[in-house]
C-alpha positions in Angstrom: 94.7 125.6 101.1 96.7 122.7 102.5 96.1 123.9 106.1 92.3 124.1 105.4 92.2 120.6 104.0 94.2 119.3 106.9 91.9 121.0 109.3 88.8 119.5 107.7 90.4 116.1 107.8 91.2 116.4 111.5 87.7 117.6 112.4 86.1 114.8 110.4 88.4 112.3 112.0 87.6 113.7 115.4 83.8 113.4 114.8 84.2 109.8 113.7 86.4 108.9 116.7 83.7 110.5 118.9 81.0 108.4 117.2 83.0 105.2 117.7 84.0 105.8 121.3 80.6 107.0 122.3 79.0 103.9 120.8 81.4 101.6 122.6 80.9 103.4 125.9 77.1 103.1 125.7 77.5 99.4 125.6 80.0 99.0 128.5 78.9 101.9 130.8 76.5 99.8 132.9 79.1 97.1 133.5 82.0 99.3 134.8 82.4 101.6 137.8 81.7 105.3 137.3 85.4 106.3 137.7 86.3 104.2 134.7 84.8 106.8 132.5 87.9 109.0 133.0 90.2 106.1 132.2 88.2 105.4 129.1 88.5 109.0 127.9 92.3 108.9 128.4 92.6 105.6 126.6 90.5 106.8 123.7 92.6 110.0 123.3 95.9 108.1 123.4 94.7 105.5 120.9 93.0 107.9 118.5 96.2 110.1 118.4 98.7 107.2 118.3 98.6 106.7 114.5 99.4 110.3 113.8 102.1 110.4 116.5 103.7 107.3 115.1 103.9 108.9 111.7 105.3 112.3 112.6 107.4 111.3 115.6 110.7 109.7 114.6 111.5 106.7 116.8 108.0 106.4 118.3 107.9 102.7 117.6 105.3 102.0 120.3 103.0 104.6 118.8 103.5 103.2 115.3 102.5 99.7 116.4 99.6 100.9 118.6 98.4 103.2 115.9 98.4 100.5 113.2 96.2 98.3 115.3 94.0 101.1 116.4 93.3 102.0 112.8 92.5 98.4 112.1 89.8 98.3 114.8 88.7 101.8 114.0 88.0 101.1 110.4 86.2 97.9 111.2 84.0 99.6 113.8 83.1 102.3 111.2 81.7 99.5 109.1 80.0 97.5 111.8 78.5 100.1 114.1 76.1 101.8 111.6 74.7 98.4 110.7 74.2 97.6 114.4 72.6 101.0 115.1 70.1 100.6 112.3 69.3 97.1 113.5 68.7 98.3 117.1 66.5 101.1 115.8 64.4 98.5 113.9 64.2 96.3 117.0 62.4 99.2 118.7 59.4 98.3 116.6 59.3 94.9 118.2 58.5 93.8 121.8 62.1 92.7 122.4 63.8 94.2 125.5 66.0 97.1 124.6 68.7 96.5 127.2 68.9 92.9 126.1 69.1 93.9 122.5 71.9 96.3 123.3 73.9 93.7 125.2 73.5 91.2 122.4 74.6 93.9 119.9 77.8 94.5 122.0 78.6 90.8 121.9 78.0 90.7 118.1 80.4 93.7 117.6 83.1 92.1 119.8 82.9 88.7 118.0 82.8 90.5 114.6 86.0 92.5 115.5 87.9 89.4 116.7 87.0 87.4 113.6 87.6 90.3 111.2 91.0 91.1 112.7 92.1 87.5 112.6 90.9 87.1 109.0 92.4 90.4 107.9 95.7 89.6 109.5 95.8 86.2 107.7 95.1 88.0 104.3 97.8 90.5 105.0 100.6 88.1 106.0 99.7 85.1 103.7 100.4 86.2 100.1 99.1 84.4 97.1 100.5 84.3 93.6 98.5 85.9 90.8 99.4 84.7 87.4 98.9 86.4 84.0 99.9 85.4 80.5 100.3 88.1 77.9 101.8 88.5 74.4 103.8 91.5 73.3 103.8 91.9 69.6 107.5 92.7 69.3 110.5 90.4 69.1 112.9 89.6 71.9 116.2 88.6 70.5 117.2 86.8 73.8 114.2 84.5 74.2 110.7 84.1 72.9 109.3 84.1 76.5 110.1 85.7 79.8 109.0 85.0 83.3 108.4 88.3 85.1 107.7 88.4 88.9 106.4 91.6 90.4 105.8 92.8 93.9 104.9 96.2 95.1 103.8 98.1 98.2 105.9 96.0 100.6 105.9 99.0 103.0 108.8 97.4 105.0 108.7 98.9 108.5 107.8 98.0 112.0 105.0 95.6 111.2 106.1 94.4 107.8 109.5 93.3 108.8 112.1 90.6 108.6 109.7 87.6 108.4 107.6 89.3 105.7 110.8 90.0 103.8 112.0 86.4 104.1 108.5 85.3 102.9 108.9 87.5 99.9 112.3 86.2 98.9 111.2 82.5 99.3 108.0 83.0 97.3 109.8 84.9 94.5 112.6 82.4 94.2 110.1 79.5 94.1 108.7 81.0 90.9 112.1 81.0 89.2 111.9 84.4 87.6 113.9 85.7 84.7 113.6 89.2 86.2 112.0 90.7 89.3 110.3 94.1 89.3 109.3 96.3 92.3 107.1 99.2 91.2 107.3 101.3 94.3 106.5 101.7 98.1 109.4 99.5 99.2 109.6 101.2 102.6 106.9 102.7 104.8 107.8 106.4 105.1 110.9 105.6 107.2 114.1 104.1 106.0 115.5 103.2 109.4 113.5 100.0 110.1 114.7 98.8 106.6 118.3 99.3 107.7 118.0 98.3 111.4 116.1 95.0 110.6 118.6 94.1 107.9 115.9 93.8 105.3 118.3 94.8 102.5 120.5 91.8 103.4 117.4 89.5 103.1 116.5 90.9 99.7 119.9 90.1 98.4 118.8 86.5 98.4 116.5 87.1 95.4 117.7 85.1 92.4 116.9 86.2 88.8 119.2 86.1 85.7 118.3 89.6 84.6 118.3 91.0 88.1 116.0 93.1 90.3 114.8 96.5 89.2 112.6 98.9 91.1 111.1 102.4 91.0 110.0 104.5 94.0 106.5 105.2 95.3 104.8 107.9 97.3 105.9 106.3 100.6 109.5 105.8 99.6 110.3 109.1 101.3 113.4 110.3 103.1 114.3 113.5 105.0 117.8 113.6 103.7 119.3 113.4 100.2 117.4 111.0 97.9 120.8 109.8 96.6 121.4 108.2 100.0 118.0 106.7 100.1 118.6 105.1 96.7 122.1 104.0 97.7 120.7 102.1 100.7 118.1 100.3 98.6 120.7 99.4 95.9 122.9 97.7 98.5 120.3 95.0 98.5 121.3 94.3 94.8 118.3 96.0 93.3 118.6 98.7 90.7 116.5 101.8 91.2 115.2 103.4 88.0 114.6 107.1 89.0 113.2 108.6 85.8 115.6 106.4 84.0 115.5 103.8 81.2 117.8 100.8 80.7 118.0 98.3 77.9 118.7 94.8 79.1 120.7 92.3 77.0 119.9 94.5 74.0 116.5 92.8 74.0 114.0 94.9 76.0 113.9 98.2 77.7 112.8 99.0 81.3 111.6 102.5 82.1 111.2 103.6 85.7 109.4 106.8 86.6 109.6 108.9 89.7 106.3 108.9 91.6 103.4 111.1 90.5 103.7 113.3 93.6 107.3 114.3 92.5 106.9 117.7 90.8 110.3 117.3 89.1 109.6 114.0 87.4 110.0 113.9 83.6 107.1 113.4 81.3 106.7 109.9 79.8 107.4 111.4 76.4 110.8 112.7 77.6 111.8 109.4 79.0 110.9 107.5 75.9 112.4 109.9 73.4 115.5 108.3 71.9 114.6 104.7 72.9 114.4 102.0 70.3 110.6 101.4 70.1 111.1 98.3 68.1 112.2 96.6 71.3 109.6 95.7 74.0 109.1 98.7 76.4 108.2 97.9 80.0 107.2 100.7 82.3 107.3 100.8 86.1 105.0 103.5 87.3 103.9 103.3 90.9 100.5 104.9 90.5 98.4 103.5 87.6 97.4 106.9 86.1 97.5 108.0 82.5 97.3 104.6 80.8 96.1 106.3 77.7 99.3 108.3 77.5 101.4 105.2 77.9 99.5 103.5 75.1 100.0 106.5 72.8 103.8 106.5 73.6 104.1 102.9 72.5 104.6 101.3 75.9 103.9 97.5 75.8 103.5 96.7 79.5 102.8 99.0 82.4 103.3 97.6 85.9 101.9 99.5 88.9 100.8 99.1 92.6 99.7 101.8 95.0 95.9 101.0 95.1 96.1 98.1 97.6 92.7 97.3 96.0 91.3 99.4 98.8 92.9 97.1 101.4 89.8 97.1 103.6 86.4 96.7 101.9 84.4 98.7 100.8 87.4 101.0 99.9 87.8 98.9 96.8 84.7 100.7 95.4 86.6 104.0 95.7 89.8 102.7 94.0 87.6 101.3 91.2 86.2 104.8 90.6 89.6 106.5 90.8 91.6 104.3 88.5 91.0 102.9 85.1 92.7 99.7 86.3 92.8 99.6 90.1 93.7 95.9 90.3 94.5 93.0 88.0 94.8 93.0 84.2 93.7 95.5 81.5 94.5 95.7 77.9 94.3 98.9 75.9 95.1 98.2 72.2 98.5 96.6 72.1 99.4 97.8 75.6 99.0 95.7 78.7 98.5 97.0 82.3 98.9 94.9 85.4 98.2 96.4 88.8 99.0 94.5 92.0 97.1 94.8 95.3 100.5 94.8 97.0 102.6 92.5 99.1 102.4 94.4 102.3 99.9 96.9 103.8 99.7 100.5 104.8 98.5 101.5 108.3 96.2 98.8 109.6 98.0 95.4 109.3 94.9 93.7 107.9 93.3 93.1 104.5 89.6 92.5 104.0 88.3 92.2 100.5 91.9 92.2 99.2 94.9 89.9 99.7 98.6 90.2 99.9 100.0 89.0 96.6 103.0 88.4 94.3 102.4 88.7 90.6 103.8 86.3 88.0 103.6 87.4 84.4 104.4 85.0 81.6 105.3 87.1 78.6 105.6 85.7 75.1 107.0 87.8 72.3 106.0 87.7 68.7 107.3 89.2 65.4 
C-alpha cells in the first residue's frame, strides 16, 4: 500500500514538474539557441530531484539547500502559472498580439517570483510575537499568573541555523518568560546540523525560572537510538517529555506526548491516570488532533504546532479543513488550545500567508 501511494505521489509530482518546466520553456525558447534545450532539460532534472536527494542522502548539503529553494520557486509557479495561462487564453479573444502577450506574461511571472520569494523569505526569518491571555479555573499555589512562551517547528538544519537560533533566544528572553515550552519539530529530520552548528549551545542561553521543556514532533527523527537523540537535545538545558508528565513546584503539571506517528505512544488517558487533576494540566502535543479527548480528560491547556498554518497560501485552506484548530486560539469548555504557525519552516525557506512566530501566553489562575 505504501509503495502504491509513493508511486502515485512520484507520478503526480512528475506531471506537475513537466507542466512547470514546459511552461517556462515556451516563454524562453525563442530567446535562446537551440542547443540550450538539452542544458535546460538537465537543469530541470537536477533541480526537480534535488529536494528528494537532499532528504534521503546523508551529507548532501548542496542538494538540501538547492532543493529547498527549488521547492519555493516550484510552489509559487504552481500558483502563478495557471492564472497566467487562463489570462492568455482570454486574451486570444482580443486583437492583442499573441507573441507580445506571451512575452509580457513571462515578465509578469519573473517579477512575481522575485517579489514573492523576497516577501516569503522576510516572513520566514522575521518572527513576530503572538500574544494570548487565558484563565485556568484552577489554583496555582506558586503564583496567580504565569508567563508562558512557546515556540515550535524550528526545524533547525541547514537553512534554519545559528542566526535563527540566536534570534529565537533573543526574542524569548526579551519576553521574560516564567517557563518556555517547545511542542515539537526542533530539528529538521537530521540531528547533525544541530550538533555541528552548535545550536544546542545557543539554546542554553534561554532564561526562564521554571526552565525549558519540550516534546518531539514528526520531524524529530533519528536513525540511531532515540535515547541518544534526546540526550543531545537535553544538553541544551531543555527537558524532553517523551510520554512523560512532571509536576513543577508542586503547582502545575506538564504532560509531553510522543508524536502521533509513533505507534508506541501511550494514550492520553494512560498519561493522565494518577495525576492530581486539581492542579493545572498543560499538555504538549505536537499535532493538534483529538482536542475533544483532551477536554474529556480534564486538560486545561493544549499547546501544539505542526500545521505551519499551511506555510504557503492557499495551503492554509487545507490545514483549516484538517484540524479543528489549525492556528491561533480555541476554547472548548474549560480547555484552551493554542496552535502556533511555527518559528521556522519546512522545505521552502519562505512563508506566504503565514508568518514565523513566537507565542506568549499570559495565564491567570482562579479558584
